N, C-alpha and C positions, 0 to 999 in steps of 0.2 A: 297421666303424664304424656306429653307430646314429645316425640323424638325428632330432632333436626339432623338427620343423617342423610347423606347423599350416597346413592349406590353407584359405584363406578362400573358395574356390570350392565346397567341400563343406560344406553346412550340414545339420544334422540335419533330417529331414523333419518331425518334430514341431514344431520351431521355426518353420519356414516355414508349416506349417498353422496354428499358433497365431497368427502375425502376420496371416494372411489372415482368420481368424475374428474376431480382435480388431478389425481394420479394418472388417469388415462389421457388427459390433455397435455401432460408434461412428459414427453418421450424420454427425457433423460432421468426421470424419477426412478424407474426400474432399470437395473443393469441390463445391458444389451451387448451384443457383439459389436466390435468396431475394428477399424483399421484394415479392411480388406485390401488386398493388393490390386493395383490397377491392371486391367487386362488389355490386350492388344486391340480388342474389339470394344467399341463404345457401348456402355450399358445404358439402356433407355428406361427400364423399369427395374427397381431394386427393392427387395424385401429384406429388412434387417432381421437376422435371427434373434428370437427371443431367448433370453437366458433361462434355461430350464430351472424350474423352482427347486427341484431336488439338488441339482448341481450348485445352485446359489446357496442353499441351506448348508450344503457340505463344504462350501467355500472352494469349489473346484475352479481353478483358473487354468488358462493355457491357450494355445493356438491350435486351430483346426485348419488343416490344409485340404483343399478339394481340387480335383481335376474335373472340369466341366466340358462336355462336348456340346457345341452350339450348332444347331441346324442352320442351313442357309437362310431360312426365314427369321432367325433370331431367337427361336425358342430353345430351351435347354433340352437336349436329346438324352443326355446321360450325365450323372454326377456321381463321382466316386471319391470316397474319403482316402486321402493319401497319408494323413497322420492326424492325431489328436485324440482326446478322451472320448470314448463312446457316448457318454451322456451329453456331451456338447455337440458331437458330430451329427446326431439325429436332427437337432435343431437347425444346423447349417444346411443339411441336405433338404429339409422341408422348405426352408426359405429360398435356397438357390434354385430350386425347381420352378419357382414363380418368377424368376428374373427373365427379362427380355432384353436381347442385345440388338444392335443394328443389323439389318439384313446385309448379306454379302453373297457373292456367287457360289462360294464353297463353305462347307462346314469347317469349324475351327475348334481347337482345343485350348482352353484357358485354365490357368492355375490361379486359384484365389486363396487368400489367408484371412481368417477371422480370429480376432483376439478376444478372449473372454476374461474379465477381471471383476470379481465380486465387489471390489472397492469403488468401481465407477458406475 
């Protein structure tokens, strides 16, 4: 007797690889932080904080506020969390440290906000 069953546990590797590549190509596919406040200093390079997997699974939402000290050359000298959930704050600090601002004669302090929503 020949059985005509299909296993749902065995997926073709090309299908899995295709789905992974497609999700990487669509930045809006995975939830990310959005809605950062505009700073007085123009941002030249921005890294969007990734929504931490654990926070997304726990459906943690909220706003993370950070205070960023920007050196005269535009690099982030210091970043401090002013408010927000600790699981979300680490992702923001990691991303903001990669930001680059326009160069100015003096260092400045910027306040930024990042909104996390598992529904988006």
